[in-house]
C-alpha positions in Angstrom: 27.9 -6.4 -22.7 26.3 -6.8 -19.4 28.1 -9.0 -16.8 24.7 -10.0 -15.3 23.5 -13.4 -16.3 20.4 -12.9 -18.2 18.2 -15.5 -20.0 19.3 -15.8 -23.7 15.8 -16.0 -24.9 15.0 -12.7 -23.0 18.1 -11.0 -24.5 16.9 -12.0 -28.0 13.4 -10.7 -27.4 14.7 -7.5 -26.1 17.2 -7.0 -28.9 14.3 -7.4 -31.5 12.1 -4.9 -29.6 14.7 -2.1 -28.9 17.0 -2.5 -31.9 19.3 0.5 -31.6 18.5 1.1 -28.0 19.5 -2.3 -27.0 23.1 -1.7 -26.2 22.0 1.1 -23.8 19.4 -1.1 -22.2 21.9 -3.9 -21.7 24.5 -1.7 -20.4 22.1 -0.4 -17.7 22.4 -3.7 -16.0 26.0 -2.9 -15.1 25.0 0.4 -13.5 24.2 0.8 -9.8 20.6 0.4 -9.1 18.6 3.1 -7.3 17.0 2.8 -4.0 13.9 4.4 -3.0 11.5 5.1 0.0 8.3 6.7 0.3 7.1 9.2 3.0 4.1 8.0 4.8 1.7 11.0 4.7 -0.6 9.6 7.1 2.0 10.3 9.9 3.8 13.3 8.4 3.7 16.1 5.9 6.5 16.2 3.4 8.2 19.2 4.9 8.3 17.8 8.5 9.4 14.4 7.0 12.5 15.8 5.2 13.5 17.9 8.2 13.3 14.9 10.5 14.9 12.2 8.3 18.5 11.4 9.0 19.2 10.3 5.5 20.3 12.1 2.3 17.0 12.3 0.2 16.5 13.4 -3.3 13.0 13.5 -4.9 11.5 11.0 -7.1 10.1 13.1 -10.0 6.9 11.1 -10.6 5.9 10.5 -7.0 5.5 13.6 -4.8 6.0 11.3 -1.6 8.9 9.4 -3.0 12.7 9.9 -2.5 15.9 8.3 -3.5 18.4 7.5 -0.7 22.0 6.3 -0.6 22.2 2.6 -0.2 24.9 2.7 2.6 22.5 4.7 4.8 20.3 1.6 5.3 16.9 3.0 6.4 15.4 -0.4 6.7 17.4 -0.9 9.9 16.5 2.6 11.5 13.9 2.9 14.1 11.7 5.3 12.1 11.2 2.3 9.6 9.5 0.3 12.3 7.6 3.5 13.3 6.0 3.5 9.7 7.6 6.8 8.9 8.3 5.6 5.4 7.9 2.5 3.2 10.9 1.3 1.2 9.8 1.1 -2.2 11.5 0.9 -5.6 10.9 4.3 -7.4 9.3 2.9 -10.6 6.8 0.9 -8.5 5.6 4.4 -7.2 4.4 5.2 -10.7 1.1 3.1 -10.6 -0.6 4.8 -7.7 0.8 8.3 -8.9 -1.2 7.6 -12.3 -4.3 6.4 -10.5 -4.1 9.3 -8.2 -6.7 8.4 -5.4 -8.5 11.2 -3.8 -9.8 11.6 -0.2 -13.3 10.1 -0.1 -12.8 7.5 -2.9 -13.5 3.9 -2.6 -10.3 2.1 -3.8 -9.5 -1.6 -4.5 -6.0 -2.7 -4.7 -6.7 -6.3 -6.1 -3.1 -7.9 -6.1 -1.8 -5.9 -3.0 0.9 -7.7 -1.2 3.4 -6.8 0.1 1.6 -3.6 0.6 3.6 -0.7 -1.0 1.0 0.4 -3.5 -1.6 0.0 -0.9 0.0 2.1 1.5 0.8 4.7 -1.0 -2.9 4.9 -2.0 -3.7 5.1 1.7 -1.7 8.0 2.1 -3.4 9.9 -0.7 -6.8 8.8 0.8 -5.7 10.3 4.2 -8.0 8.0 6.0 -11.2 9.4 4.1 -13.1 6.8 2.0 -12.4 3.1 1.7 -9.4 1.0 0.9 -9.8 -2.8 0.3 -6.3 -4.5 0.0 -6.8 -7.9 -1.5 -4.2 -10.7 -1.7 -5.2 -14.3 -3.0 -2.1 -16.0 -1.3 -2.8 -16.3 2.4 0.9 -16.1 3.5 1.4 -13.0 1.5 -1.9 -11.5 2.7 -0.4 -11.8 6.3 2.6 -9.7 5.4 0.2 -7.2 3.6 -1.7 -6.9 6.9 1.5 -6.3 8.8 2.5 -3.5 6.5 -0.8 -1.9 6.6 -0.6 -1.9 10.5 3.0 -0.5 10.5 2.0 2.4 8.4 -1.0 3.4 10.5 -3.8 3.0 7.9 -7.2 3.4 9.6 -9.7 2.9 6.8 -8.4 -0.4 5.2 -9.8 -3.8 5.2 -7.4 -6.6 4.1 -8.9 -9.7 2.2 -7.6 -12.9 1.2 -9.9 -13.7 -1.8 -9.7 -14.5 -5.5 -10.8 -11.8 -8.1 -13.6 -14.1 -9.1 -15.2 -14.1 -5.6 -14.8 -10.4 -5.2 -16.4 -9.6 -8.4 -19.4 -11.5 -7.4 -19.6 -9.6 -4.2 -18.6 -6.0 -5.3 -20.3 -5.3 -8.6 -19.7 -1.7 -9.8 -18.5 -0.7 -6.2 -15.1 0.9 -6.5 -14.3 4.4 -7.8 -10.6 3.3 -8.6 -8.9 0.0 -8.9 -5.3 -0.8 -9.0 -4.4 -4.2 -10.9 -0.7 -4.5 -10.2 -0.7 -7.8 -11.9 1.4 -10.9 -11.2 3.9 -10.9 -14.0 7.1 -12.5 -15.4 9.2 -9.8 -13.5 11.5 -9.0 -16.3 11.8 -5.4 -15.1 13.2 -6.8 -11.7 16.0 -8.7 -13.2 18.7 -6.1 -12.1 17.7 -6.4 -8.4 16.1 -9.9 -8.1 18.0 -13.0 -9.0 15.0 -15.2 -8.4 13.2 -13.3 -11.2 16.0 -14.1 -13.6 16.4 -17.7 -12.7 12.6 -18.6 -12.9 11.8 -16.6 -16.1 10.9 -18.6 -19.2 9.0 -17.7 -22.4 6.3 -20.3 -21.3 5.8 -18.4 -18.1 5.2 -15.2 -19.9 2.4 -16.7 -21.8 0.9 -18.2 -18.6 1.1 -14.7 -17.0 -0.6 -13.0 -19.8 -3.5 -15.3 -19.7 -3.9 -14.9 -16.0 -3.6 -11.0 -16.4 -6.5 -10.9 -18.8 -8.6 -12.9 -16.5 -7.8 -10.6 -13.5 -8.6 -7.5 -15.5 -12.1 -9.0 -16.7 -12.9 -9.4 -13.1 -11.7 -6.0 -12.0 -13.7 -4.3 -14.9 -17.0 -5.6 -13.3 -16.0 -4.1 -10.1 -15.4 -0.6 -11.2 -18.3 2.1 -11.2 -19.2 3.9 -14.2 -17.0 6.9 -14.7 -14.2 5.2 -12.5 -10.6 4.6 -13.3 -8.4 1.6 -13.2 -4.7 1.3 -13.4 -3.2 -1.9 -15.0 0.7 -2.3 -14.1 3.4 -4.8 -14.4 7.0 -5.0 -13.7 7.9 -6.7 -17.0 8.9 -5.5 -20.5 7.1 -8.3 -22.4 4.4 -6.9 -24.9 2.4 -9.9 -24.5 1.9 -9.0 -20.8 1.5 -5.2 -21.5 0.3 -3.6 -24.8 -1.1 -6.9 -26.0 -3.0 -7.5 -22.8 -4.5 -3.9 -22.8 -5.4 -4.2 -26.6 -7.4 -7.4 -26.0 -9.0 -5.9 -23.0 -10.3 -2.7 -24.8 -11.6 -4.9 -27.7 -13.5 -7.1 -25.2 -14.6 -4.1 -23.1 -15.8 -1.3 -25.4 -17.0 0.5 -22.3 -13.4 1.1 -21.4 -11.0 3.7 -22.9 -7.2 4.2 -22.5 -6.7 7.6 -20.8 -3.7 9.9 -20.9 -1.9 10.8 -17.6 -0.2 13.7 -16.3 2.8 11.4 -15.4 3.4 10.8 -19.1 6.1 13.4 -19.3 8.5 11.4 -17.2 8.1 8.1 -19.3 8.2 6.7 -22.8 4.9 5.9 -24.6 3.7 2.4 -25.2 4.1 0.8 -28.5 1.0 0.1 -30.7 3.1 -1.8 -33.1 4.0 -4.4 -30.4 0.2 -5.3 -30.3 -2.7 -4.6 -32.7 -1.7 -1.2 -34.0 -4.2 0.7 -32.0 -2.8 4.2 -31.6 -4.6 4.6 -28.3 -1.8 2.4 -26.9 0.5 5.4 -27.1 -1.1 6.7 -24.0 0.1 3.7 -22.0 3.5 4.2 -20.4 6.8 2.4 -20.4 9.6 2.8 -17.8 13.0 1.8 -19.0 15.9 1.4 -16.9 18.3 3.0 -19.3 16.2 6.1 -19.4 15.0 6.7 -15.8 16.4 6.1 -12.4 14.4 3.1 -11.7 13.6 -0.5 -12.9 11.3 -1.6 -15.6 7.7 -1.0 -15.4 4.5 -0.6 -17.5 1.3 1.4 -16.6 -2.0 1.9 -18.4 -4.8 4.1 -17.2 -8.3 2.9 -18.2 -11.6 4.7 -17.7 -15.0 3.2 -17.7 -17.8 5.1 -19.5 -21.0 6.3 -17.8 -22.0 8.2 -14.8 -22.2 6.4 -11.4 -25.3 7.2 -9.3 -24.8 9.1 -6.1 -23.9 6.8 -3.2 -26.3 6.1 -0.5 -25.4 7.3 3.0 -24.4 4.5 5.2 -26.0 4.9 8.6 -24.7 3.4 11.8 -26.6 0.7 13.4 -29.2 2.1 16.1 -29.3 -1.3 18.1 -29.1 -0.7 21.7 -26.3 -3.4 22.0 -24.3 -1.6 19.2 -24.5 1.7 21.1 -23.6 0.3 24.3 -20.5 -1.4 22.9 -19.5 1.9 20.9 -19.8 3.9 24.2 -17.6 1.2 26.1 -14.8 1.3 23.5 -15.0 5.1 23.1 -14.7 5.8 26.8 -11.8 3.3 27.1 -9.9 5.0 24.3 -10.1 8.4 25.9 -10.1 7.4 29.5 -7.5 4.6 29.6 -5.8 4.3 26.2 -4.0 7.7 26.1 -6.1 9.4 23.5 -7.8 12.8 23.4 -11.4 12.8 23.4 -11.3 14.4 20.0 -9.1 11.7 18.7 -11.4 9.0 20.1 -14.5 10.7 18.3 -12.7 10.9 15.0 -11.9 7.2 15.0 -15.5 6.4 15.2 -16.6 8.7 12.2 -17.6 6.5 9.3 -16.8 3.2 11.1 -18.6 0.5 13.0 -17.4 -2.1 15.6 -16.3 -5.6 14.5 -15.5 -8.2 17.0 -13.3 -11.3 16.1 -13.0 -13.2 19.2 -11.4 -11.0 21.8 -10.2 -8.6 19.3 -12.0 -5.4 18.5 -11.8 -3.5 15.1 -13.2 -0.4 13.6 -14.5 -1.3 10.3 -15.1 1.4 7.5 -18.8 2.0 7.2 -19.0 1.1 3.4 -18.4 -2.5 4.3 -21.4 -3.2 6.4 -21.2 -6.9 5.8 -18.0 -8.9 5.9 -19.8 -12.4 6.1 -18.7 -14.9 3.6 -15.4 -13.1 2.8 -12.0 -14.3 3.9 -10.9 -11.5 6.1 -7.3 -11.0 7.1 -7.9 -7.6 8.8 -11.4 -6.1 9.2 -10.2 -2.6 9.7 -8.2 -0.7 12.5 -7.5 -3.1 15.5 -8.2 -0.9 18.4 -8.6 -3.1 21.5 -8.2 -6.6 23.0 -10.6 -8.1 25.8 -8.6 -9.8 28.4 -10.6 -11.4 31.2 -12.5 -8.4 32.7 -10.6 -5.6 31.0 -9.8 -4.0 27.8 -6.1 -3.3 26.4 -5.2 -1.1 23.5 -4.1 -2.8 20.3 -0.5 -2.1 19.0 -2.3 -1.1 15.8 -4.1 1.6 17.5 -0.8 3.2 18.6 0.5 3.0 15.1 -2.4 4.9 13.7 -1.8 7.9 16.1 -0.1 11.3 15.5 1.2 13.2 18.4 -1.7 15.6 18.7 -4.0 12.5 19.0 -2.3 11.5 22.4 -3.5 12.9 25.7 -0.1 12.1 27.0 2.9 10.4 25.5 6.4 9.3 25.8 9.0 10.8 23.4 12.1 8.7 22.8 15.4 9.5 21.2 17.0 7.2 18.7 18.9 5.4 21.2 15.8 5.0 23.4 13.7 3.8 20.4 16.2 1.0 19.5 15.9 -0.1 23.2 12.0 -0.2 22.9 12.2 -2.1 19.8 14.3 -4.7 21.6 11.6 -5.0 24.4 13.6 -3.3 27.1 12.0 -1.4 30.0 12.7 2.4 29.9 12.7 5.3 32.3 10.0 7.9 31.7 8.5 11.1 33.3 7.1 10.2 36.8 3.9 12.1 35.9 3.1 9.4 33.3 0.6 6.7 34.4 -1.2 3.9 32.7 -1.2 3.0 28.9 1.1 5.6 27.1 1.5 5.8 23.3 5.3 5.8 22.5 6.9 8.3 19.7 10.1 8.8 18.3 10.6 12.1 16.3 6.9 12.6 16.2 6.1 9.1 14.8 4.1 6.5 16.8 5.8 3.1 17.7 3.5 1.3 20.1 2.4 1.4 23.6 4.2 1.3 27.0 2.6 1.2 30.5 4.0 3.8 32.8 4.1 3.7 36.5 6.6 5.3 39.1 8.8 6.7 36.3 9.2 3.2 34.7 7.8 2.6 31.1 7.1 -1.2 30.8 7.6 -2.3 27.2 4.5 -3.5 25.3 5.9 -3.6 22.0 4.6 -7.0 20.5 7.2 -9.7 20.9 6.8 -10.9 17.3 8.1 -7.6 16.1 11.0 -7.1 18.3 14.3 -6.8 16.7 
């Protein structure tokens, strides 16, 4: 029997569901949990990543960018974590985006996105091509989401703080792919999360199921014909999983449950735990006694029909917009340490948004943000201060080494000093705003003069 304190009603439910497997399931709670991280493919290819990482890594079978690591190595305290080289993420949580499989050029919505693990995984697959809208209804959690999008150097993401209802009124049949990682009772996280265990109740599973169905209804209206939607939870409860999907399919005959190439790694869903629809066999069950990961459920849904071709989004031709664009582009290449080619690329498929003194590059498909609660309107590139511009920290985080006209390359020891806010020595030839890198991963800006690199790592991020 497990030594972990599990709710008795939960154990009774699982015993009834799993029958002969229940003993193995319960025993898994006394096994060491696995620890995972995911390569940020916006900053590195996989081969370079594994060569540069000072950790013992083994591949996660269902996520090409995912790896297991040894808990004693503590990558969350390494400077490369702050550089956005990787995102620490439980391995099962990587399955939803692997099933959705975003491609460059897709318009993707992550409807319940905080803290940002799945959004940043989707961003890596988009490779800054297309659009990512990451939404979180809770304001405080949307701020954490925005911080993680910044750390991972995502260029084509807008972070919103909206309800699914308000988004559905604004984005009718707009997205090619939608991820609904729905708020749930968290049964699959009991091994790693004491709060999930103590807050669990039968009543809460029923409330979660009702809320999940409402969220799915709103999401359905935002998906383009022919598009794909993934519904995922980190719970075992059939009421939040098979039964929710069965009810959704009945209410939305334009949707079908699709099979996934990820199915070889996981168990099938259980039609007998819902209405008996055999199509539920195509949903996926992740069990902690069968895989190296926690509990999860994933369903891939397709909307029938064929979407019309998208209309090209043309940049504004207003003289004021063109003048501002030239000003910012000239600043990036002349003063912010970017090559002219990198500055040009930033302006491909974007337009400039000014929030007070802050200047962002917003993905062109979102030509109008008015009326939305916007947490982050794109890539933050510059800040106006009196009569000058300064480059934003987010801009540095979105750079690769080849984007920098000049740069400061730090050792791990120097990188830790940089993260503490210390002034560093640098090459005497470096002058002005200099992007700072460690092992080829961008970390922020410094300002160089006379062989001294003044630290401009944001004070609120210093460790």
